[in-house]
N, C-alpha and C positions, 0 to 999 in steps of 0.2 A: 427420702425415697431411695431405696437401693436399686442399683443398676442391675438389669438381668444378666449382664456379662461380668464375670468374676474379676477382671482386671480393669474395669472401668470405675473411675472414682465415683464416690457417693456425692450427689449434688446436695448442697445444704438445704435443709428443710424449710428455712425461712424464705427461700426464693419463690418468686412468682411462678405460676405454671408455665408461662411463656419461656422460662429459662430451662425447663426440663426437656429431656430427650423424648422424642415422639416417634412412634412406629410409622415408617414410611409405607408399609404394606397395608395400612388401614385405609380402605377406600373412602369411607365417609369423612375422614379427617384430612385426606390428602389434598383436597381443594384448598383448605386453609393453609396447608404447608406451602402449596404453590404460590398462594398470595404473598406469603412471606418472602419467597425467593424473588418474586417480581416486584416487590415493594422497593421504592427508591430509598426508603429510610433504613432498610436492613444493612447492618454494618458487616456482619460475618455470619457464617454457619459452620458447623462441624458435623460430619457424617461418618458413622461407623457402619461397615457393610461387609457381608460375605454372600455366599450363594444362598444361604437360608434366611437371613434377616438383614434389615437395614434400619437405622434410626438416625434422627437428626435433631439438632438443637440450634436455636438462633440467638445471636447476640448474648452469649454467655458473659457474665462478669469475670473480672480478672481472677478473683479467688477461686472460681469454678475451674478455670484453666489451670491454676496452680495445683488444685487437687487432682485434676485429670492427669497432668504431667507427672505428678508424684506417684500415682498409681501405675502409670505406664500404659502402653497401648495394649489392646486385647490380643491374645496370642493367635487367634484364628480369624481376625478381622482386619481389613484395611481401613485406613482413616483418611478423610479428606477435610482439610481446613481451608475454606475460601474466605478471603478478606477483601472487602471493598473499602474505599476511603482510608487508605493506610496511614496518611498523615494525621488522621484523627484517632488512631489506635496505636500510638507508639508504645504504651506500656505492654499491650498484648504482643507486639512484635519483639519487644525486649524479652518477654517471657519465652517466646518461641526460639529466639536466638540463643538464650541461655540453655534451653532444653536440648537443642541439637548442635550446639557448639559452633554457631556461625561466627565468622570473623567480625571484629568491631567495624571494619570498613563496610562489609556487606550489610550488617545490621543498620548502620547509619544511612547507607544508600537506600535501603528499603523504606526508611522513614523520612525520605526527603520531602521538603515542602514542594507543593505543585508549582510549576512554572506556567504563568498565564500570559499569553500574547496580548498585544494591545487590541487587535480586532476581536479576539475571543472574549476579552474582558468586557467589551461593549454589550455582549449578550447576557452578562451576569447582572443580577439584581442587587446583591448585597455589596456594600462598599468594601473594597479589599483592605483598606487601612484598618478599619475596626475589627474585621474578622481575623486578620493575621496578627494584629496586636494581641488579641485574646489568645490565639493559638501559641504565640511565642511565650507569653507569660505562663501558660500551662505546661509547656513542653520544652522549655529552654534547657533543662538538665538532661533531656533524652536525646539531644541533638549533638552530642560530643562525638567527634570523628577521630578516634584513636588519640589525638593530641590537640586537635584544632578547636577553634572557637565555635560559637553558634553560627549556623549557616547564614551567610551574608547575601545569598542570592536574591532575597526578597527586596533588598534595598536597591538592587540594580534595576535600571530601566529595561523594559522589554525589548527595546531596540538595540541594546548593546550587543555587539558582535564579538564572540570570543576570539582571543588571539590564537595564532597557529599552535602555540604550545599548550593551550588550554589552561586557564587560570585555576587557582586553587578552589575558587567558588564553583567552577564548572565540574571539578573533580569531586567535590563534596555533594553536589546535587545532581542526581542522575538525570532528572528531567531537563536540566540545562543542556546536557550533552545530547540526549536523544532527540531534542527538539531541533537541533542543528544537523545531526547525523541520523537520518531515519533508518539507515541500514545497520546501525550499531547493535551489536549483540554481546552477551556476557555469558561465559561458562565458568563456573566456580565449583571445584570438587574438594570437599573436606573429608574428614575421617568417617563421618556417618551420614553424609548427604551429598547430593548432586544438585546444583542450582544453575538454572539457565535464565537469562533475561533477554528479552527481545521486544521489538515493536510489532504490534498487531495492527493491520490496516483494515478499516471498515469503509466500504463504499457508501456514499450518501446519496439519497434520492433527489435532493435539491441542491446542486452544487452552488447555486447563487446565494444560498444562505450560510455557506460555510466560509470561515476565514480563509482568505486566499494568500496568506503570507507564507504558506508552506510549499514544498516542492510538488505536492499533489493536491490541488485545490478541491478535487472531488472525493478526497479520502479524509477520514478521521483517524489520527494516530493514537494508540493506547499502548503504554508500556506495561509489560506483564512479567512477573516473576513466577517461576515454577520450581519447586523444590521437592525432590524425591529423597525420602529419609530411609534409613536402614531398618526401621521398625515397622515398615509398611504404611507410612504416612505420606501424604502428598499435600503440599501447601501451595496455594495459588493466591497471588497478590496482584491486584489490577489497579492501574492508575485511574483516578476519577476524572472523567472527561470534562465535567463542569464543577470544579471544586468550590466555587464561590456562590453556588446556588443552594439556598437552604430550603429545598422542597418545593419551590415555586418555579417549576420547569415550564418552558414553552412547548407547544406541540412538536416542534422540530427537535428540541433537546430530548423529549421523551422518545421519539423515534430513534435517535442516535443511541440512547441508553438501552433501548430494546435490542438494537442490532449488536451492541457491545456484549450484552448478557445472553444472547441467544444460544451460544454454544454451551455456556454454563447451565442454562436452563434445560437444554436437551440432555446433557449428561446427567443432571439431577433427576430428570424424569426416567432415564434409563435405569437408575438405581432403585426404582420402586416397581414392584410387581403389580401394584394397584393401577399403574398407568401403562403397563406393558401391553395389554390387549388392545387398547385404543390406539397406541402408537404403532403397533404392528399393522393395523388396518389403515390408519390415516397417514402415518409417516414412517414407513418401514426403514428408510435410510437413516432415520434418527435413533433407531433402537440399537443400542450398543451392547456387546456381549460382556457385560461386567459382572453379571450375577448368574452365570450358567451353572446349574447343578452338576456335580461330578457324575461320571458314568458309574455303572454298576461295579462295585468293588474297588473303584478308584479312590485315591485319597483326595480330600478337599484341596482346593487351590491354595497355594502359598500366598499369604497376605502381601508379601513383597512383589509377587507376580501380578496380583490384582492391582496393587499400587502402580506397577509399571504400565499396565494397560490404561489406568486412569490418567497417568502422566502423559501417555501418548495422545489420548483423545482430547485432553485439555490443550495440548500443543498443536494438534492437527488443524482443526477448523478449516479443512481443505476447501469446502464449498464456498466459504466466505472469501478465501484468498483467490480462488480461481475467478470469482465474479469481479474482483478488482481488475484482473487482466482483460476479461472479456467486456466488462461494462455493458450490461444488457441494454440500457436505454440508449447509449451512444458509444458503441464499442470503438476501439482503435481501428479495427479493420474497416468498419463502415465510415469512420471519419476520414481515413486515408483514401478510401475509394471516392468519397465526396470531393475531397480536395483535388484528386486526380481529374475528375470530371470538370470541375471548375477551372482547372489549369488549362485544359484543352479548349474551353470556351473563351477564356480571357485570362492569361497568366499575369499575375501581379506579384509585387514584392511582399504583399500581405500573406500570400500562401507560404512563402519561405519562412516568414516569422512564425506562423502557426505550426509549420513542420518542425521548426527548431524547438518550440514549446513541447510538442508531442515527443520529440526525441529526448528532451531532458526528463520528461515524466517516465518514458520507457526505461531510461538508464537508472532512474531511482528505483523503479520496480525490479529491474534486473539485479541491482546490488542488494535489494531487500531480500529477494529469494535466494541469492547466493549466500547471504548470511544464514538463512534457514538451513540451507544445504550443509554449511560448515558446522552448524550446531549438531545436525544429525550425524555427520562424520565423526565429531568428537564423542558423541554418546555411543555410537556403535564401536568406535575404536576402543573406548574405555571398556565396553562390554567384552570385546575380543581379548584385551589384555587380561582382564580379570578371569575369564574362562581359561586362558592359556596357563595362568599361574595355578589355578585350582587343578588343572589336569597334569601339572608337573609332578613327577614322583617325589616323594618326601625326601629321599636321600639326595636326589639331584638338586632339589630346592635348597637343602642345607649346604651342599657343596658350592652352588653358585653364589650364595650369600657369603659364606666363609671365605671365598676367594677374594672378595672385595673387603670385607670387614669380619673378622672372626667373632661373630655373635650368633648364638643359637636361636635366631628368630626366623619366622616365616616371612617371605616377601609379601608386601602389601601394596596395593594401589589405592589412591584416594578415590572417593566417590562411591556411589551405590550402583551396582550392576542392574541392568534391565532384565526382565524375564525374556524367555525365548519368544513368547508371543508378541511382546512389545518390540523386540528387536526386529522380528520379521516385518511388522507393520511400519517401523521406522524406515527400513530399507525400501519398502513399497512406496512410502511417502517420498523418499528421495527420488525414486524413479518418476513419480508423478510430477514432482517439481521440475525435473529435467525435461520431461516430455511435454507437459502441458503449460508450463510457466516459462522456463528459461528459453526453450527452443522457440516457443511462440513469440516471446518478446524479442528474441534475436531476429526472427523473420520480420517483425514489424519495424525494427531498427533498420534492417536492410532495405525494406520498402521505403522508409522515410528517406534514407540516403539517396536512393535512386530517384525519388521524386524531387529532392533538392537539386540534383544535377539536371533532371529533366526540366525543372522550372527555369533554371538559368538558360538552358538551351531554347526553351519556348519563348522566353522573354527576348533573347537575342534574335530568334527567328521573327518574332513579331516586330521588333525594331527594324530588322532588315526589310520586311514587307512594307513597313511604313516609309522607310527610306526609298524603296523601289517605287512606291506610289508617288512620293514627292518628286523623285527623279523624272517620272513620266509626265507629271504635271508641268515641271519646269521645262522639259523637252518640248511639250506641246506649246507652252507659252513662247518658247524660243522660235519654234517653227512658225507660229502665227506672226511673231514680230518680223521674222525674215520674209514671210510672205507679203506683208503689207509695207515693208520698208521701201521697195521700189515704187509702189503706188504713192507713198508719201513724197518721194522725190519728184514724181511726175506731177502730183498736185501742186507742189511748190513751184515747179516750172511753169505750169499753166497760170499760176497766180502772179507771175512777174508781168510788169507793165513794160513790154518791149516795144520800141518805136517801129511802127510799120508792121506789127505782127498782131493778128487777132485770131482767136479760136472760138469755135462754136461749142455748144453743149454736147452735141452729138459727137464731135471729134474728141472731146474729153472722155466721154464714156467708152468710145471705141478704144482709145489708148489705154484707159483703165482696165478694160477686159483683156486686152492683148498682154499687157504687162503682168496682170494677175495670173493669167494662164501660163505665161512663160516662167514666172516665179514658182508656180506650183509644179511645173514639169521639172524645173531644176531641182527642187526639193525631192521630188519623186526619184529622179535619177540618182541623187546623192544617197537616198535611203536604200535604193537597190544595190548600189555599189558598196555601201558601208554595212549593209545587213541590219539596219536599225529601223525597219518599217513597222513600228509599234502599232500604229493605227490599223493597218491592213492585217497584221497578224492577229490582233484582238478580234477584228470583225470576222476573220477566217475561222478562229476558234469558236466564236459564237455560233456561226452557221454550221460548223461541223458538229457541235454539241446538239443543236436543234435537230439536225438531220439524223443523228444517232437515236435521239428520243423517239422520233417518228418511226424509225425502223423497228425499234423495240416494241412500240405500240402495235405495229402491224403484225 
């Protein structure tokens, strides 16, 4: 079957219809196309689009990609290649690496074996030994990293902590590194491509079901590669959140996969005019301007500019990122306010421990979004350098080069420049990260620090109040002891059997009363002189407070 586009390769006729390109603007068939996007069994898809048309193919075989790459990208269309389960598609990644000239190191990192933590592996159904043994037999030749052996990360236990210098195994397997450093980012610029790698965080609805061995127990971390190529192609490669599950997902795992693929799904729907009307009514924020027809007399959009917009929207996913900061169900602001209220009621050391945990989570998020900001700075900086070189006069360009090395060549910078529309959006995203993520996180961190200091002060105040109450009780016991000590002496005196001396009961009680009153008067005089009349002061305050309430009621 011949492709309707002149530069698209011809798909072999012996292929099944499921391997053929399909029209994304065909409304009756678009439901079937969406089912393929949402299917957990889908490994990859390729989309060619411009303002007038869009077409898609799912799970193409390797020989089809070979033919497509030999024919080259269409001259007036942008291309999107999305890959899930990258460790199962190493031959395809090798083809892409050879087509766009990726470095051997980058190609090997993109094909890394998944790293499975001990707690996450409990959720898997397939035994890891059998699965990875099969994968290693099939792909041992594809895992050579510039000069190294097959990746040895799988033989290491999940509990092993990397050394400060990062071992060779950690350098070979990207997932070993990003599992320990959640804010790790990568920016690689080649002759015909710009590649960024970063962790994407997804909030989970049920934190108790998520493995808690990471720095953010309420988040799921997914490593993502985005590559912008000079022929108008964008390649997105996403880590598999549950690599050992072979189609038998739990309801929780299905919700996580749905959250992970939501942004890809929204972008895919925006590329179809069959879905445009319903999205405009139901989800206007999800409708992205990727297929806007040119104005009257204007030239069609450059495929590189379309690819730049697609590259931006794949990276953005702002709504998901901001939800991580706010955490709708139990936001940091609400949790800090609740801890503050509990501290005023009864401050304990448990509050300090919880505040320390919140502070660590906030710092992880702050470093994560700082990494995003640095990626944007690198992309925009590269765009400015490229534009400055293109605007440089030809003679001046030759003079500046010949001053350093007398060669008649034009100065070139690595990487692929973004279009003006994508550049503007990246700058806007940088402002959003500063305003709604970093500033808000910094505010939460300051509130946490103030609450820690307040907690120590409240605990010290509570201890002082307890000591004051104990002091009052001890003082009361001492006064009672002093009050009855003369009476004890008198009682002992009356109990003596003195010769010729006898006392009646009445005389005893009269002496008892006199000595008790005298002792009380002595204590009263001592309290007045020393200013320590606690009992009378307490009674006075009670009566004063009661009188004030009565006056207020009147």
